[in-house]
VEXKE-70138 format. One record per residue (C-alpha): residue number from 0; residue in one letter; chain; x, y, z. Coordinates in steps of 0.2 Angstrom, whole numbers. Each point is the difference from the previous one (the first is absolute). Example, Ala and Ser with C-alpha at 12.3 -4.5 7.8 and 13.67 -1.06 7.14 Angstrom:
BEGIN
0;A;A;62;-22;39
1;S;A;6;17;-3
***
This chain:
BEGIN
0;X;A;464;420;484
1;X;A;-9;0;17
2;X;A;-3;-16;10
3;X;A;13;-11;-9
4;X;A;2;-11;15
5;X;A;-19;-6;1
6;X;A;-5;-18;-2
7;X;A;-19;4;2
8;X;A;-7;7;-16
9;X;A;1;19;1
10;X;A;-3;12;-15
11;X;A;18;8;0
12;X;A;-7;14;-12
13;X;A;-15;5;10
14;X;A;0;15;12
15;X;A;-13;2;13
16;X;A;-3;19;4
17;X;A;-9;5;15
18;X;A;-8;17;-5
19;X;A;-7;4;-17
20;X;A;2;18;3
21;X;A;11;14;-8
22;X;A;17;-8;4
23;X;A;-6;-18;-2
24;X;A;-7;3;-17
25;X;A;11;14;-7
26;X;A;16;-6;6
27;X;A;2;-18;7
28;X;A;-13;-7;-11
29;X;A;6;9;-15
30;X;A;18;-5;2
31;X;A;-3;-19;3
32;X;A;-15;-1;-12
33;X;A;9;8;-14
34;X;A;15;-12;3
35;X;A;-11;-16;-3
36;X;A;-6;-3;18
37;X;A;-17;-5;4
38;X;A;-7;13;12
39;X;A;-12;-4;14
40;X;A;-7;14;10
41;X;A;-8;-2;17
42;X;A;-12;15;4
43;X;A;-15;5;9
44;X;A;-8;11;-14
45;X;A;-13;-11;-8
46;X;A;-1;11;-16
47;X;A;19;-2;-3
48;X;A;0;-18;4
49;X;A;-15;-4;-12
50;X;A;7;11;-13
51;X;A;17;-8;0
52;X;A;-7;-17;-1
53;X;A;-12;4;-14
54;X;A;13;9;-11
55;X;A;16;-9;5
56;X;A;10;16;-3
57;X;A;0;19;4
58;X;A;7;16;-7
59;X;A;14;11;7
60;X;A;0;18;-7
61;X;A;18;6;0
62;X;A;-1;19;3
63;X;A;16;7;-8
64;X;A;5;12;-14
65;X;A;-10;-12;-11
66;X;A;-14;-10;7
67;X;A;2;-18;-1
68;X;A;-11;-15;4
69;X;A;6;-17;7
70;X;A;-11;-15;1
71;X;A;5;-12;14
72;X;A;-6;-17;-5
73;X;A;-3;-17;8
74;X;A;-8;7;16
75;X;A;-13;-7;12
76;X;A;-6;5;17
77;X;A;-6;-8;16
78;X;A;-12;9;13
79;X;A;10;2;16
80;X;A;-14;-8;10
81;X;A;2;-17;-10
82;X;A;13;-5;13
83;X;A;2;-18;-5
84;X;A;3;5;-18
85;X;A;12;13;5
86;X;A;10;-12;11
87;X;A;0;-13;-14
88;X;A;7;13;-13
89;X;A;13;5;12
90;X;A;6;-18;2
91;X;A;3;-1;-19
92;X;A;7;17;-3
93;X;A;17;3;-8
94;X;A;1;17;9
95;X;A;-11;11;11
96;X;A;-2;19;1
97;X;A;-9;11;12
98;X;A;-7;17;-3
99;X;A;-14;4;11
100;X;A;6;15;11
101;X;A;8;-2;17
102;X;A;-16;1;9
103;X;A;-7;-15;-9
104;X;A;15;-11;3
105;X;A;-7;-7;16
106;X;A;-14;-8;-9
107;X;A;10;-7;-14
108;X;A;15;-8;9
109;X;A;-11;-14;9
110;X;A;-7;-6;-17
111;X;A;18;0;-7
112;X;A;6;-10;15
113;X;A;-14;-13;-3
114;X;A;6;-1;-18
115;X;A;18;-3;6
116;X;A;-6;-14;12
117;X;A;-9;-9;-14
118;X;A;15;2;-12
119;X;A;11;-7;14
120;X;A;-11;-15;3
121;X;A;1;-4;-18
122;X;A;18;3;-2
123;X;A;11;4;15
124;X;A;14;7;-12
125;X;A;-9;12;-11
126;X;A;4;18;3
127;X;A;-11;15;-4
128;X;A;6;18;-3
129;X;A;-12;14;5
130;X;A;3;17;-8
131;X;A;-6;13;13
132;X;A;-5;14;-12
133;X;A;-4;12;14
134;X;A;7;18;4
135;X;A;6;-5;18
136;X;A;17;-1;8
137;X;A;5;-17;8
138;X;A;-14;-9;-9
139;X;A;9;-17;0
140;X;A;2;1;19
141;X;A;-19;5;2
142;X;A;-5;-15;-11
143;X;A;12;-12;9
144;X;A;-6;4;17
145;X;A;-18;-2;-4
146;X;A;3;-17;-10
147;X;A;10;-6;15
148;X;A;-15;3;11
149;X;A;-12;-10;-11
150;X;A;11;-14;-8
151;X;A;4;-16;11
152;X;A;16;2;10
153;X;A;9;-13;-10
154;X;A;-4;8;-17
155;X;A;16;4;-8
156;X;A;-4;18;-5
157;X;A;18;6;-4
158;X;A;2;-14;-12
159;X;A;-16;0;-9
160;X;A;-7;18;0
161;X;A;9;14;-9
162;X;A;-6;17;6
163;X;A;5;12;-14
164;X;A;0;18;5
165;X;A;-3;13;-14
166;X;A;2;18;-4
167;X;A;-16;5;-9
168;X;A;4;15;-11
169;X;A;-15;-1;-12
170;X;A;-13;14;0
171;X;A;-18;-4;-3
172;X;A;-11;15;-1
173;X;A;-18;1;5
174;X;A;-12;-4;-13
175;X;A;-17;9;-3
176;X;A;-16;-9;4
177;X;A;-5;1;-18
178;X;A;16;-9;-6
179;X;A;-3;-14;13
180;X;A;-18;-2;-5
181;X;A;5;-1;-18
182;X;A;12;-15;4
183;X;A;2;-5;18
184;X;A;15;-11;-4
185;X;A;10;14;-9
186;X;A;14;8;10
187;X;A;10;16;-4
188;X;A;19;0;4
189;X;A;16;9;-4
190;X;A;13;-8;-12
191;X;A;12;-3;14
192;X;A;1;-19;3
193;X;A;15;-4;11
194;X;A;-3;-12;15
195;X;A;15;1;12
196;X;A;-1;-15;12
197;X;A;11;-9;13
198;X;A;12;-12;-9
199;X;A;4;-9;16
200;X;A;-18;-4;4
201;X;A;-3;-12;-13
202;X;A;0;-19;4
203;X;A;-3;-5;-18
204;X;A;10;7;-16
205;X;A;-5;18;-3
206;X;A;-13;0;-15
207;X;A;6;6;-16
208;X;A;-12;14;-2
209;X;A;4;17;-9
210;X;A;-1;14;13
211;X;A;5;-10;15
212;X;A;16;8;8
213;X;A;7;-10;14
214;X;A;10;9;13
215;X;A;12;-6;14
216;X;A;-5;13;13
217;X;A;-18;2;-2
218;X;A;-1;11;15
219;X;A;10;14;-8
220;X;A;-12;0;-15
221;X;A;-16;-1;10
222;X;A;7;16;9
223;X;A;4;8;-17
224;X;A;-18;-2;-5
225;X;A;-7;7;17
226;X;A;13;14;2
227;X;A;2;6;-18
228;X;A;-15;-5;-10
229;X;A;-14;0;13
230;X;A;8;15;9
231;X;A;2;10;-16
232;X;A;-17;-4;-6
233;X;A;-8;6;16
234;X;A;11;15;0
235;X;A;-6;6;-17
236;X;A;-18;-3;5
237;X;A;2;10;17
238;X;A;10;14;-6
239;X;A;-9;1;-17
240;X;A;-17;1;9
241;X;A;7;14;11
242;X;A;5;10;-15
243;X;A;-15;-5;-11
244;X;A;-15;-5;10
245;X;A;-11;1;-15
246;X;A;10;-13;-10
247;X;A;-6;-18;-2
248;X;A;14;-9;-9
249;X;A;19;-4;5
250;X;A;6;6;-17
251;X;A;-8;17;3
252;X;A;9;4;16
253;X;A;17;-7;-7
254;X;A;-2;12;-14
255;X;A;5;13;13
256;X;A;19;0;1
257;X;A;-1;5;18
258;X;A;-9;-16;4
259;X;A;11;-10;-11
260;X;A;16;7;7
261;X;A;-6;-2;18
262;X;A;-5;-18;-2
263;X;A;16;-4;-9
264;X;A;10;8;14
265;X;A;-9;-10;13
266;X;A;2;-16;-9
267;X;A;19;4;-2
268;X;A;2;2;19
269;X;A;-9;-17;3
270;X;A;12;-7;-13
271;X;A;15;6;9
272;X;A;-7;-8;16
273;X;A;-3;-17;-9
274;X;A;18;1;-8
275;X;A;7;2;18
276;X;A;-10;-14;7
277;X;A;3;-12;-15
278;X;A;17;3;-6
279;X;A;2;-16;-9
280;X;A;-17;1;-9
281;X;A;-1;17;-7
282;X;A;10;12;-11
283;X;A;-5;18;2
284;X;A;0;4;-19
285;X;A;-12;-15;-2
286;X;A;-12;6;13
287;X;A;0;17;-8
288;X;A;-5;-8;-17
289;X;A;-13;-10;9
290;X;A;-7;16;8
291;X;A;-1;9;-17
292;X;A;-8;-15;-8
293;X;A;-13;0;14
294;X;A;-4;18;-2
295;X;A;-3;-3;-18
296;X;A;-12;-14;4
297;X;A;-9;11;13
298;X;A;-2;13;-13
299;X;A;-8;-13;-13
300;X;A;-15;9;-6
301;X;A;-8;-15;-8
302;X;A;-1;-8;18
303;X;A;-12;13;6
304;X;A;6;-4;17
305;X;A;-9;12;13
306;X;A;8;10;14
307;X;A;-13;-8;11
308;X;A;4;-18;-4
309;X;A;19;3;3
310;X;A;-2;10;16
311;X;A;-15;-6;10
312;X;A;0;-12;14
313;X;A;11;11;11
314;X;A;0;-11;16
315;X;A;9;-13;-10
316;X;A;11;11;-11
317;X;A;5;11;14
318;X;A;2;-14;13
319;X;A;15;-4;10
320;X;A;6;-14;-11
321;X;A;-5;6;-17
322;X;A;9;10;-13
323;X;A;4;17;9
324;X;A;3;-7;17
325;X;A;9;-15;-6
326;X;A;12;10;-10
327;X;A;3;12;16
328;X;A;3;-15;11
329;X;A;12;-7;-13
330;X;A;9;17;-1
331;X;A;2;0;19
332;X;A;8;-17;-1
333;X;A;13;6;-12
334;X;A;2;17;7
335;X;A;-7;10;-16
336;X;A;-11;15;-1
337;X;A;-18;-1;-4
338;X;A;-6;18;0
339;X;A;-8;0;-17
340;X;A;-9;-17;4
341;X;A;-7;8;15
342;X;A;-6;15;-9
343;X;A;-8;-11;-14
344;X;A;-9;-9;14
345;X;A;-6;16;8
346;X;A;-10;4;-16
347;X;A;-9;-17;2
348;X;A;-7;7;17
349;X;A;-10;12;-11
350;X;A;-6;-11;-14
351;X;A;-18;1;-4
352;X;A;-1;-6;-18
353;X;A;-17;-7;-5
354;X;A;-5;-14;-11
355;X;A;-9;1;-17
356;X;A;-17;1;9
357;X;A;7;15;11
358;X;A;2;-11;16
359;X;A;14;1;12
360;X;A;6;-17;7
361;X;A;-9;0;17
362;X;A;14;-7;11
363;X;A;11;14;-7
364;X;A;-12;13;5
365;X;A;-1;-7;17
366;X;A;19;0;1
367;X;A;2;18;-6
368;X;A;-14;6;13
369;X;A;9;-9;14
370;X;A;17;7;-5
371;X;A;-7;18;1
372;X;A;-6;-4;18
373;X;A;13;-12;8
374;X;A;15;0;-12
375;X;A;12;-10;10
376;X;A;-12;-12;7
377;X;A;-7;-3;-18
378;X;A;18;-4;-6
379;X;A;2;-13;14
380;X;A;-17;-8;1
381;X;A;-6;1;-19
382;X;A;17;-1;-9
383;X;A;9;-11;12
384;X;A;15;12;4
385;X;A;11;-5;15
386;X;A;0;13;14
387;X;A;18;-3;3
388;X;A;8;-6;-16
389;X;A;-10;13;-11
390;X;A;1;14;13
391;X;A;11;11;-11
392;X;A;-11;-3;-16
393;X;A;-16;4;10
394;X;A;7;16;7
395;X;A;6;6;-18
396;X;A;-16;-5;-8
397;X;A;-10;9;13
398;X;A;11;16;-2
399;X;A;-2;0;-19
400;X;A;-18;-4;1
401;X;A;-3;15;12
402;X;A;10;11;-11
403;X;A;-9;-5;-16
404;X;A;-18;0;5
405;X;A;-3;10;-16
406;X;A;9;-11;-12
***
């Protein structure tokens, strides 16, 4: 049970979750709420906040072979602008979680720091674990540096704050406006419900929650998520769009064995790189099983996951530290080949899928226009490539891009 050392009254079975969005509700909230925890969301959306407080629960619709409904009970919400109330609830939390997206963390961390200070003033020996439910590498270091800059110099951060990195593997599809209008609290999700997290990050005992899978070397598992799951998903979207520009859903393009096989081979190449980098953590046969399970999940017809959702936001997904380039950098470190990964990335440079209203993601359109005019400068300025370290990749991508203008 969390916060066992506290003298000041804390609610050991209360989780405070920043972000009542897709992962917050369908994953973290569901895991803890269905295990007997009181769930308190902090969010900026007044409709979600009011609805959660009125109803005290919400529905998760599991989209698998058979559709299933899960009710998450004992839920409340606090508007993010009610800062004193938020600080107070942090001070009495059994555990904390953050799922707001990397770009919003800068706004959230100062108020978490204020809650930690109040907690410390009331009890100088009461740790709080923070589950960082974000898709980002080195999330613990990111949080630590920012908390250090805000908390008093004598605050014992390493003793009192557990920064728990995670590997978020849950897929939550886009919901139609009609579905959201019908019930703004309802959320769709796939059946997968495993939360891999950093065993070494906890300062209190790890909560006994079904679905939590603590790992000793979380870096390996965060990289597995980025370089197999994220990379494979984007590969299927980019190559699938190239082969079937008229298709809408992921399952449609994965019905094509050429798309399926190409995606699997790209994922296998990345798996070999991961195995070489993390010899103590991975067995190749297990990585292959993971790939086949992922492909089955990507192919889930009930999810109605769109090619647009999976592939858009090219500046992030093709960026220098994301799925493709991250895997390539790791390959260079361990001396492995990455030709398939590079080819998969190339298809992303032609990705023009549209959303359900027929619109392309505007930053993607700008990026693609820029690539056509100034290819190398766009990779460097827009995608963050390094002129020296990424020189070979820039050259190869340019050569392939020029060869494949009619892809």
